[in-house]
Biotite code that builds the C-alpha atoms (Angstrom):
import biotite.structure as struc

atoms = struc.array([
    struc.Atom([0.000, 0.000, 0.000], chain_id="A", res_id=1, res_name="MET", atom_name="CA", element="C"),
    struc.Atom([1.501, 3.317, -1.097], chain_id="A", res_id=2, res_name="ALA", atom_name="CA", element="C"),
    struc.Atom([-0.052, 5.305, 1.743], chain_id="A", res_id=3, res_name="ASP", atom_name="CA", element="C"),
    struc.Atom([1.160, 3.037, 4.542], chain_id="A", res_id=4, res_name="ALA", atom_name="CA", element="C"),
    struc.Atom([3.278, 4.350, 7.384], chain_id="A", res_id=5, res_name="PHE", atom_name="CA", element="C"),
    struc.Atom([5.721, 1.464, 7.260], chain_id="A", res_id=6, res_name="GLY", atom_name="CA", element="C"),
    struc.Atom([9.112, 1.008, 8.904], chain_id="A", res_id=7, res_name="PRO", atom_name="CA", element="C"),
    struc.Atom([10.953, 2.629, 5.993], chain_id="A", res_id=8, res_name="ASP", atom_name="CA", element="C"),
    struc.Atom([9.355, 6.027, 6.722], chain_id="A", res_id=9, res_name="VAL", atom_name="CA", element="C"),
    struc.Atom([9.764, 6.053, 10.525], chain_id="A", res_id=10, res_name="ARG", atom_name="CA", element="C"),
    struc.Atom([12.491, 7.209, 12.840], chain_id="A", res_id=11, res_name="LEU", atom_name="CA", element="C"),
    struc.Atom([13.033, 4.295, 15.206], chain_id="A", res_id=12, res_name="HIS", atom_name="CA", element="C"),
    struc.Atom([15.723, 4.902, 17.785], chain_id="A", res_id=13, res_name="SER", atom_name="CA", element="C"),
    struc.Atom([16.536, 7.609, 20.267], chain_id="A", res_id=14, res_name="ARG", atom_name="CA", element="C"),
    struc.Atom([19.805, 8.065, 18.406], chain_id="A", res_id=15, res_name="ARG", atom_name="CA", element="C"),
    struc.Atom([17.948, 8.956, 15.188], chain_id="A", res_id=16, res_name="GLU", atom_name="CA", element="C"),
    struc.Atom([15.723, 11.436, 17.033], chain_id="A", res_id=17, res_name="PHE", atom_name="CA", element="C"),
    struc.Atom([18.739, 13.068, 18.692], chain_id="A", res_id=18, res_name="LEU", atom_name="CA", element="C"),
    struc.Atom([20.633, 13.287, 15.396], chain_id="A", res_id=19, res_name="ALA", atom_name="CA", element="C"),
    struc.Atom([17.758, 15.245, 13.855], chain_id="A", res_id=20, res_name="VAL", atom_name="CA", element="C"),
    struc.Atom([17.404, 17.446, 16.931], chain_id="A", res_id=21, res_name="ASP", atom_name="CA", element="C"),
    struc.Atom([21.134, 18.201, 17.124], chain_id="A", res_id=22, res_name="ASP", atom_name="CA", element="C"),
    struc.Atom([21.772, 18.964, 13.454], chain_id="A", res_id=23, res_name="GLY", atom_name="CA", element="C"),
    struc.Atom([18.318, 19.939, 12.236], chain_id="A", res_id=24, res_name="GLY", atom_name="CA", element="C"),
    struc.Atom([16.444, 23.126, 11.561], chain_id="A", res_id=25, res_name="ARG", atom_name="CA", element="C"),
    struc.Atom([13.389, 23.969, 13.692], chain_id="A", res_id=26, res_name="ARG", atom_name="CA", element="C"),
    struc.Atom([10.161, 25.498, 12.364], chain_id="A", res_id=27, res_name="VAL", atom_name="CA", element="C"),
    struc.Atom([7.181, 26.199, 14.634], chain_id="A", res_id=28, res_name="SER", atom_name="CA", element="C"),
    struc.Atom([3.522, 26.500, 13.830], chain_id="A", res_id=29, res_name="GLY", atom_name="CA", element="C"),
    struc.Atom([0.388, 26.899, 15.910], chain_id="A", res_id=30, res_name="ARG", atom_name="CA", element="C"),
    struc.Atom([-0.184, 23.191, 16.581], chain_id="A", res_id=31, res_name="PHE", atom_name="CA", element="C"),
    struc.Atom([3.158, 21.619, 15.708], chain_id="A", res_id=32, res_name="ILE", atom_name="CA", element="C"),
    struc.Atom([6.905, 22.134, 15.704], chain_id="A", res_id=33, res_name="THR", atom_name="CA", element="C"),
    struc.Atom([8.928, 20.378, 13.026], chain_id="A", res_id=34, res_name="LEU", atom_name="CA", element="C"),
    struc.Atom([12.647, 19.693, 13.222], chain_id="A", res_id=35, res_name="VAL", atom_name="CA", element="C"),
    struc.Atom([14.137, 18.552, 9.931], chain_id="A", res_id=36, res_name="GLY", atom_name="CA", element="C"),
    struc.Atom([17.485, 17.388, 8.649], chain_id="A", res_id=37, res_name="LYS", atom_name="CA", element="C"),
    struc.Atom([18.495, 16.013, 5.223], chain_id="A", res_id=38, res_name="PRO", atom_name="CA", element="C"),
    struc.Atom([18.743, 12.237, 5.366], chain_id="A", res_id=39, res_name="ASN", atom_name="CA", element="C"),
    struc.Atom([20.347, 11.113, 2.100], chain_id="A", res_id=40, res_name="GLY", atom_name="CA", element="C"),
    struc.Atom([17.675, 8.439, 1.643], chain_id="A", res_id=41, res_name="ARG", atom_name="CA", element="C"),
    struc.Atom([15.119, 8.056, -1.151], chain_id="A", res_id=42, res_name="PRO", atom_name="CA", element="C"),
    struc.Atom([12.181, 8.843, 1.164], chain_id="A", res_id=43, res_name="VAL", atom_name="CA", element="C"),
    struc.Atom([11.179, 11.247, 3.942], chain_id="A", res_id=44, res_name="ASP", atom_name="CA", element="C"),
    struc.Atom([11.047, 9.755, 7.442], chain_id="A", res_id=45, res_name="ARG", atom_name="CA", element="C"),
    struc.Atom([8.965, 10.881, 10.418], chain_id="A", res_id=46, res_name="LEU", atom_name="CA", element="C"),
    struc.Atom([9.345, 10.634, 14.178], chain_id="A", res_id=47, res_name="GLY", atom_name="CA", element="C"),
    struc.Atom([6.615, 11.889, 16.495], chain_id="A", res_id=48, res_name="ILE", atom_name="CA", element="C"),
    struc.Atom([6.815, 13.361, 19.991], chain_id="A", res_id=49, res_name="VAL", atom_name="CA", element="C"),
    struc.Atom([3.592, 13.879, 21.969], chain_id="A", res_id=50, res_name="ALA", atom_name="CA", element="C"),
    struc.Atom([4.303, 14.689, 25.603], chain_id="A", res_id=51, res_name="SER", atom_name="CA", element="C"),
    struc.Atom([1.876, 14.700, 28.509], chain_id="A", res_id=52, res_name="ARG", atom_name="CA", element="C"),
    struc.Atom([1.392, 18.428, 28.010], chain_id="A", res_id=53, res_name="ARG", atom_name="CA", element="C"),
    struc.Atom([-0.905, 17.478, 25.120], chain_id="A", res_id=54, res_name="ILE", atom_name="CA", element="C"),
    struc.Atom([-3.286, 15.745, 27.514], chain_id="A", res_id=55, res_name="GLY", atom_name="CA", element="C"),
    struc.Atom([-4.170, 12.224, 28.474], chain_id="A", res_id=56, res_name="GLY", atom_name="CA", element="C"),
    struc.Atom([-3.437, 9.100, 26.464], chain_id="A", res_id=57, res_name="ALA", atom_name="CA", element="C"),
    struc.Atom([-6.483, 9.587, 24.242], chain_id="A", res_id=58, res_name="VAL", atom_name="CA", element="C"),
    struc.Atom([-5.429, 13.117, 23.263], chain_id="A", res_id=59, res_name="ASP", atom_name="CA", element="C"),
    struc.Atom([-1.789, 12.113, 22.711], chain_id="A", res_id=60, res_name="ARG", atom_name="CA", element="C"),
    struc.Atom([-2.798, 9.207, 20.483], chain_id="A", res_id=61, res_name="ASN", atom_name="CA", element="C"),
    struc.Atom([-5.218, 11.399, 18.528], chain_id="A", res_id=62, res_name="ARG", atom_name="CA", element="C"),
    struc.Atom([-2.449, 13.957, 17.993], chain_id="A", res_id=63, res_name="ALA", atom_name="CA", element="C"),
    struc.Atom([-0.073, 11.252, 16.744], chain_id="A", res_id=64, res_name="LYS", atom_name="CA", element="C"),
    struc.Atom([-2.699, 9.785, 14.390], chain_id="A", res_id=65, res_name="ARG", atom_name="CA", element="C"),
    struc.Atom([-3.330, 13.222, 12.917], chain_id="A", res_id=66, res_name="ARG", atom_name="CA", element="C"),
    struc.Atom([0.358, 13.905, 12.321], chain_id="A", res_id=67, res_name="MET", atom_name="CA", element="C"),
    struc.Atom([0.870, 10.465, 10.729], chain_id="A", res_id=68, res_name="ARG", atom_name="CA", element="C"),
    struc.Atom([-2.130, 10.998, 8.458], chain_id="A", res_id=69, res_name="ASP", atom_name="CA", element="C"),
    struc.Atom([-0.902, 14.372, 7.216], chain_id="A", res_id=70, res_name="VAL", atom_name="CA", element="C"),
    struc.Atom([2.599, 12.971, 6.689], chain_id="A", res_id=71, res_name="PHE", atom_name="CA", element="C"),
    struc.Atom([1.238, 9.994, 4.722], chain_id="A", res_id=72, res_name="ARG", atom_name="CA", element="C"),
    struc.Atom([-0.471, 12.363, 2.330], chain_id="A", res_id=73, res_name="ARG", atom_name="CA", element="C"),
    struc.Atom([2.597, 14.517, 1.670], chain_id="A", res_id=74, res_name="CYS", atom_name="CA", element="C"),
    struc.Atom([5.556, 12.135, 2.062], chain_id="A", res_id=75, res_name="VAL", atom_name="CA", element="C"),
    struc.Atom([8.304, 12.682, -0.496], chain_id="A", res_id=76, res_name="ASN", atom_name="CA", element="C"),
    struc.Atom([9.097, 9.376, -2.212], chain_id="A", res_id=77, res_name="ARG", atom_name="CA", element="C"),
    struc.Atom([11.045, 10.886, -5.110], chain_id="A", res_id=78, res_name="THR", atom_name="CA", element="C"),
    struc.Atom([14.479, 10.790, -3.498], chain_id="A", res_id=79, res_name="GLY", atom_name="CA", element="C"),
    struc.Atom([14.923, 14.510, -4.088], chain_id="A", res_id=80, res_name="ASP", atom_name="CA", element="C"),
    struc.Atom([15.796, 16.570, -0.985], chain_id="A", res_id=81, res_name="ARG", atom_name="CA", element="C"),
    struc.Atom([14.356, 14.055, 1.455], chain_id="A", res_id=82, res_name="CYS", atom_name="CA", element="C"),
    struc.Atom([14.292, 14.830, 5.166], chain_id="A", res_id=83, res_name="LEU", atom_name="CA", element="C"),
    struc.Atom([14.224, 13.145, 8.524], chain_id="A", res_id=84, res_name="ASP", atom_name="CA", element="C"),
    struc.Atom([11.469, 15.039, 10.362], chain_id="A", res_id=85, res_name="VAL", atom_name="CA", element="C"),
    struc.Atom([10.659, 15.045, 14.067], chain_id="A", res_id=86, res_name="VAL", atom_name="CA", element="C"),
    struc.Atom([7.137, 16.374, 14.670], chain_id="A", res_id=87, res_name="ALA", atom_name="CA", element="C"),
    struc.Atom([6.510, 17.745, 18.158], chain_id="A", res_id=88, res_name="ILE", atom_name="CA", element="C"),
    struc.Atom([2.842, 18.171, 19.025], chain_id="A", res_id=89, res_name="ALA", atom_name="CA", element="C"),
    struc.Atom([1.661, 21.324, 20.803], chain_id="A", res_id=90, res_name="LYS", atom_name="CA", element="C"),
    struc.Atom([-1.366, 21.721, 23.023], chain_id="A", res_id=91, res_name="SER", atom_name="CA", element="C"),
    struc.Atom([-4.657, 22.055, 21.184], chain_id="A", res_id=92, res_name="GLY", atom_name="CA", element="C"),
    struc.Atom([-3.725, 19.753, 18.301], chain_id="A", res_id=93, res_name="ILE", atom_name="CA", element="C"),
    struc.Atom([-6.038, 16.933, 19.424], chain_id="A", res_id=94, res_name="ALA", atom_name="CA", element="C"),
    struc.Atom([-9.189, 19.054, 19.375], chain_id="A", res_id=95, res_name="ASN", atom_name="CA", element="C"),
    struc.Atom([-8.388, 21.419, 16.505], chain_id="A", res_id=96, res_name="ALA", atom_name="CA", element="C"),
    struc.Atom([-10.139, 20.951, 13.155], chain_id="A", res_id=97, res_name="PRO", atom_name="CA", element="C"),
    struc.Atom([-8.136, 18.567, 10.984], chain_id="A", res_id=98, res_name="PHE", atom_name="CA", element="C"),
    struc.Atom([-7.889, 21.107, 8.164], chain_id="A", res_id=99, res_name="GLY", atom_name="CA", element="C"),
    struc.Atom([-6.049, 23.568, 10.420], chain_id="A", res_id=100, res_name="LEU", atom_name="CA", element="C"),
    struc.Atom([-3.655, 20.886, 11.661], chain_id="A", res_id=101, res_name="VAL", atom_name="CA", element="C"),
    struc.Atom([-2.954, 19.789, 8.099], chain_id="A", res_id=102, res_name="GLU", atom_name="CA", element="C"),
    struc.Atom([-2.355, 23.351, 6.890], chain_id="A", res_id=103, res_name="ALA", atom_name="CA", element="C"),
    struc.Atom([-0.047, 24.030, 9.843], chain_id="A", res_id=104, res_name="ASP", atom_name="CA", element="C"),
    struc.Atom([1.986, 20.853, 9.220], chain_id="A", res_id=105, res_name="PHE", atom_name="CA", element="C"),
    struc.Atom([2.295, 21.470, 5.480], chain_id="A", res_id=106, res_name="LEU", atom_name="CA", element="C"),
    struc.Atom([3.311, 25.125, 5.938], chain_id="A", res_id=107, res_name="ALA", atom_name="CA", element="C"),
    struc.Atom([6.035, 24.139, 8.396], chain_id="A", res_id=108, res_name="ALA", atom_name="CA", element="C"),
    struc.Atom([7.250, 21.362, 6.080], chain_id="A", res_id=109, res_name="LEU", atom_name="CA", element="C"),
    struc.Atom([7.407, 23.789, 3.142], chain_id="A", res_id=110, res_name="ARG", atom_name="CA", element="C"),
    struc.Atom([9.515, 26.160, 5.241], chain_id="A", res_id=111, res_name="LYS", atom_name="CA", element="C"),
    struc.Atom([11.875, 23.318, 6.135], chain_id="A", res_id=112, res_name="LEU", atom_name="CA", element="C"),
    struc.Atom([12.287, 22.270, 2.513], chain_id="A", res_id=113, res_name="ARG", atom_name="CA", element="C"),
    struc.Atom([12.656, 25.780, 1.158], chain_id="A", res_id=114, res_name="GLY", atom_name="CA", element="C"),
    struc.Atom([15.109, 27.123, 3.700], chain_id="A", res_id=115, res_name="ALA", atom_name="CA", element="C"),
    struc.Atom([17.618, 24.283, 3.557], chain_id="A", res_id=116, res_name="ARG", atom_name="CA", element="C"),
    struc.Atom([20.997, 24.683, 1.984], chain_id="A", res_id=117, res_name="SER", atom_name="CA", element="C"),
])
């Protein structure tokens, strides 16, 4: 399935998350903060952080599902300028309209792609 969020498009280990955080560029939006770093792979990869500040387990899981869904729709599978992205959820993401969350995520991702050297 082309829209799956399989192991090839995930950040798995703490080491991968820290590598993005240490050498990446940070862009903040209303509901999300993205940290991105070029990965040299043929596909974008995503790691998600949803802390307890988001709310209880239900809200954190809803926030993560929303971020995965937006990423699935816009993942770069062309091999051109692919990124490792860590998405950090902010409060309000779980109850915000999906359209606003999607627009916020995509705007931040565009900034990451456009401002890289």
